[in-house]
N, C-alpha and C positions, 0 to 999 in steps of 0.2 A: 662307485667312482667318488673320489674325494677331490675337492677343489684345492688347487695350490694358489695361495694368495701372497705373492711376493710384494715387497714394498715398491713404491714407484709406479710407473705406467703399467697398465694391464697387459701391455705387450711383453712384459717380462715373464708373464705366464706363457711358456713356449707352446703349450697345447692350444691356448686361445690364439696366439700369433699364427699358428698353422691353420686354424679354423678360419680366421679372418682372411688370410691370404687366399685360401681356396674359395671362400665365398666371394671375394673381390673379383676373382677370375670368372666365377659363375655369374655375378651381377653384370659384368661387361658383356658376356656372351648372351645373356637374356635380353639386354638392350639392343644388341645387334639383330637378334631374331625378331624383336618388337617391330623393327623396320622391314626386315627381309621376308618375314612370313606373309604379311598382307600384300607385299609387292609380288611375291610368288603367286598368290591367289589371283590378284587383279591383272598383272602384266603378263605372266607366263600362262596361267590357266583361264584367263578372261572370266573371272568370277562375276556373277551378278551382284547387285547391291544386297539382295537378301542373303546370298551365300557369304558375302563379306561380313554382314551383320551377325550371321550365325557363327562365323569363325570367331568373332570377338566375344560373343556370349558364352561360347564353350570354354573360354579361359577361366571364367569365374563360376560357372554353373556347378562344378564339382564341390565347391565349398558349401553350397546350399544342399546338395544331395548327400554328401558324405562327411562333412566337417565334424558334426557332433559325434558320429559313430567312430571316426578316426580318433577323436579325443579319448574315447573309452579304450580303444586298442592301445594307444600310446601310454595310457596309465597302467596297462597290464603287461607291457613288454619293455625290454631294454631299448633305449632310444637310438643308440648309435647304429645298430644293424638296420633299423628302419631308414635312417638317413642315407646309409650306403645303398640300400636297395632302391630307394626312390631315385637317387641320382643315376644309378645304372640303367634303370628303366627309361628315364628321360634321355639319357645318352642314346640308347638303342632306338627309341622312337624318333628322335630328331635326326639321327644318322640315316634313317630310312629315306628321308626326303631327298637329299642329294643323290643317293643311290638310285632311287626310283626315277629321278629326273634324268640321270645319265643313261638309264635303260629305256628311256622314253615311255614310261608307264605310270607317271605321276598323274593323279586325278584330284579333283576337289574333294570327293568323299574320303580319300586317303588323308588329305590335309585336315579334314574335320576330325577324323579318328585320332590322328596324331595330336592335335590340339587338345582334344578331350582327355587323352591319356596323359599328356604332359601336365595338364591342369589338375588331374586327379593325383598324380605323384607330387605335385606342388602342395596339395593339401597335406599329404603325409609329411613332407619335408618341413613345411612351415610350422606345423603344430609340434612336430618332434624336436626341431631345433630350439624353439622357444622353451620347451620343457627340459631340454638337455643343457642349455646354457647356464642356469643357476648353479648346477653342480660342477660345471667346468671352471667358472671364474669366482664363485662365491657370491652370495647375495649382496654383499656390500660393494661389489664392483660392477653391478648390473648397469647402472647409469652410464658408466664409462664404456663398458663393453658394447651396449646397445648403441651408444653414440658413435663409436668407431664403425660398427657395421652399417648404421644408417648413413654415415658419411661416405662409405665406400659405395653404397647403393646410389647415393645422389651424384657422386663423381661419375659413376657409370652412366647415369642419365644425361650428364653433360657431354661425355665423350663418346658414348656408344652410338648414337644416331649418326654422328659425323664419320666415325670409323666405318659404320655399316654402309653409308653412302659411298665412301671411297672404295671399299671392297667390291660393292655391287658394280661400280664403274669399271672394274677390272675383271671380275668374275660374274657369274650369274647369281641372281638372288637365291635360288635353291642351294647353290654351292656354298654360299656364305653362311647358311644355316649350319653347315658342318662345324663352323667355329664354335657355335653355342654347344653343339653336341660334344665336342672335345672338352669344353669347359666343365661339363657335368662329369665326364670321365675323370678329369683331373681332380675335381672335388671329391669324387667317390674314393679315389686312391688316397687322397690326403686324409680322409676320414678313417681309413683303416689304420692310420698311425695315431689316431686320437685315443685318449683314455677310454677303456671299456666301462660301461655302466651296467648295473643290474636292474632287473625289473623292480619298480617301486613296491614297497611293502604295503599291503592292504590288510584290512580286517574283515574277513568274510562274515556275512550275516548268518543267522541261525540255520538257514537252509544250505549253507555252504557258499559257493561262489556267487557274488551278487549278479543279478540279471543286468542286461544292458540298460534297461530303462531305469533301474534303481541307481546304476552308476551315473547315468545322465542327470538324474535328479540331484545327485550330490554336487555336480559341477554347477548346475543352476542355483542350488541353495547357497553356495559360497558367494556367487556373484550377487545374489539377492540380499544376503546378510550384510555384506561389507558396503558402507555408504559410498566410498570412493568408486569401487567397482560398479556398484549399481547406478550411480549418477553418471559416471563416465561412459558406461555402456549405453545409456539412453542418449547421451550427447553424441556418441560416435555414430549412432544410427542416423541422426540428422546431418552430421558432418559428411558421412559417406553419401547420403541421399542427394544433398544439394551440391556437393563438390563434383560428383559424377554427372549431375545434371548440367552444370556449366561446362564441364570438360567434353560432354557429348557434342556440344555445338561450338566449342572453342575455335577449332580450325576453320570451320565454315564461317563463323562470325568474323574472324580477322580478315579472311580473304574476300568473302562475298558482301558482308555488311560494312565492315570498316574500310575495305578497299586496299588492303596491304598486299604486297607481292609475296610470292612463295619464299623467296630468299629472305625477306624481312621477317617472315613468320618463323623461319628456322632460327634466326638469330634471337628472336624474342623468346622462343622456347628454351634456348641455351641460357639466356639471362635468367629466366625463371628457375631453371635447374640449379644455377649457381645460388639462388636464394634458398633452395632446398638444402644444398650442401652446407651453406653457412648456418642454417637452422639446426642441422644435425650436429655440427661442430660446436655450436654455442649453447645447446640445450642444457648441458650439465651446469655451465656457468650461470645461466639465467635462473635456473631453479635454486642454485645456491645463493644468488644475490637477491632475488625477488621473493622466493618461496614458491612452493609447489602450486598452491591455489592461484595466486596472482599470475604466475607464468602460464598456467593452463587457460585462464580466462583470456589473457592477451593473445595466446597462440591461436585460439580458435576464432578470435575476432579479426585477425589479420586477413584470412581468406575473403571474408565479406568485404572488408575495406578495399582489398586489391581488386576484386572483380567488379565492385561498384565503380572504381576508377577506370577499369577496362571498358565499361559500358559507355564511356564518353569518347573513346577513340574513334576517329573518323578521318578518312583520307589517306592516300598513299604518299606520305611525306616523312621527312626525318623526324619532325616533332611528334607525329602520330606514332611512329615506330618506337621512339624513346619512351613515350607515355605508356604504350602497351608493354614495353619491357619492364618499366618500373612497376606497373600494376601487377604483372605476372610474378615479378620478384617478390612483391609483398604477399601476393596470394599463395605462393609456394613456400614461403619462409616458415610459416607457423605450423604446417602439417608435421614435419619431422620433429619439431619441438614437442608437440602433443604426443606423437607416437613413442618417442624415446622415453618420455616421462611416464606415460601411462603403462606402457609395456613393462618398464623396469619395476614400477610399483606392483603390477599384477604378478610378475615373477617372484618378487621379493616376499610377498605375504601369502602366496599360495603354497600349501603343503605339497611335498614332493609327489605324493600319490594322487594329487588332484591337478597337477600342472597341465596335463594333456586336455582334460575335460574343460577346465576353466579357459585355457587359451583357445580351445576349439569353439566354446560358446560365444566368446567375443569376436573371434576371427570370422566365424561363419556368418554372424550378424553383419559385420562391417563389409566383408567381401560380397555377401549375398545382396546387400543393399545397393552395391555399385551397379548391378544389372538393373535394378528397379529405377535408380536415379537416371541411368542412361536412357531408359525408355521414357521416363518423365520429361527429360530434356528434349528428346526428339518430338514428343507429343506437343509440348509447349511451343517449340519452334514452328511446328507445322500450323498450329492454331493461332499463335500470337505474333510470331516473328522472332528472328535471331536476337536482336538487341533487347527486346522485352524479356526473353528467356534468360539472358545474362543478368539483367537487373533483378528479376524475381528470384533467381538462384542465389545471387549475391545477398539479397535481403534474408533469404532462408538460412544462409551461412552464419548469420548472427544468432540463430536459435541455440546452437551448442554453447556459445559463450554465456547466454542468459541462463541456460540450464545449470552450468557450473556456478554462476554468480549467485543463484538462489539456493544452492546446495551447501552442505557442510564442508565440501571440498574447498570452498573459497578460503577457509581458515587454516588450511594445511600449510605448514612451512617446510617440513622435511618429509621425505619418504620414510615409511615405517621400516623398522628392522624386523627380521623374521621372528625374533623372540617376543615382539609385541603382539598384543591381541589383534587378530584380523577383523574384529567386529566393529571397531571404531577407528576413525582417522585420528591424526595427531595434531589437534588444533592448538592454536596459541590464543590465549585470552578467553 
């Protein structure tokens, strides 16, 4: 597959425009299911708290179980067929929920199986699409392309829950999940019209084809050798850990501790999602104006500032709601700036035959840590209290910024081009 790199906007690349459109539909469907699936479990099937917690854990567990091995597979196969297959399986799995509900045979175990299966296919899709994208748009357009995709995801986070609520008001929660199922089918059909790619070229060792473990070591080795990848991978561990910790108690804190109404919390989340959308839209401009290192330092300091501000919210009043909205806006703004910049760098400097393993190494760590952070947040809240958990998690969110500040990454002004050595960053001075 050869990338077409027309001048002007990345949308002039018709293949990327089609990919972006299909992903935008899928992002919206995913956000609808984000609301409809737990409501199906709790309202329709009367799930216990343990079952509801297990449902949430099964979404990210596949990254811990399979992520690294999927990375090896992705580096040995063409990526487009994996993307298509993953979406078709997600379509079939989610479509079963409204069908089973209509037949009056839907159960909690079925929801758990579907959630785990969809989560597993998400591992395949996420790692494959991040490895497919550099060849689709060209490595010099990755910041723009990732920014557009992140903006679509953030827009879906703003609009999706409201659309889901409106649809559930007319239909049942299980029936609404059909919308997400159809979005995966649309995405799969769109991907069949995308440029075909070949399996990456590799150099087998003396014994022939490399073993899985030898292949895994290659991915770890590149992450370990490159200063930006190494330091940013350490930073993302703490970012995922403390962000998921505060988000585990976020809704409970606003309603039970701060005393805000459910309607106010819905608006606050929407305001925060707007912050995420703006962060995605402005990420490329910020890195161009401030430089990569300073942008990353600021981006991961903002969640700590935002959630420290959130810890001062108290009382069901307009002022408290506005303060919570501003705090959430600040907390959510920096995350997509970090994601777009770091993911674009990783894709740009990673050789084609290592894209799957390098993306899988970092993705498995970040997504796997989300489950650990959620458990930590719950434990802290049980032991210390909700407000104390928000404060401690917010303080912890400054750790990634300090990590970047003491690393060579702080001197980077531009993302490396693929022809530059992947062993050192591009510092100024």
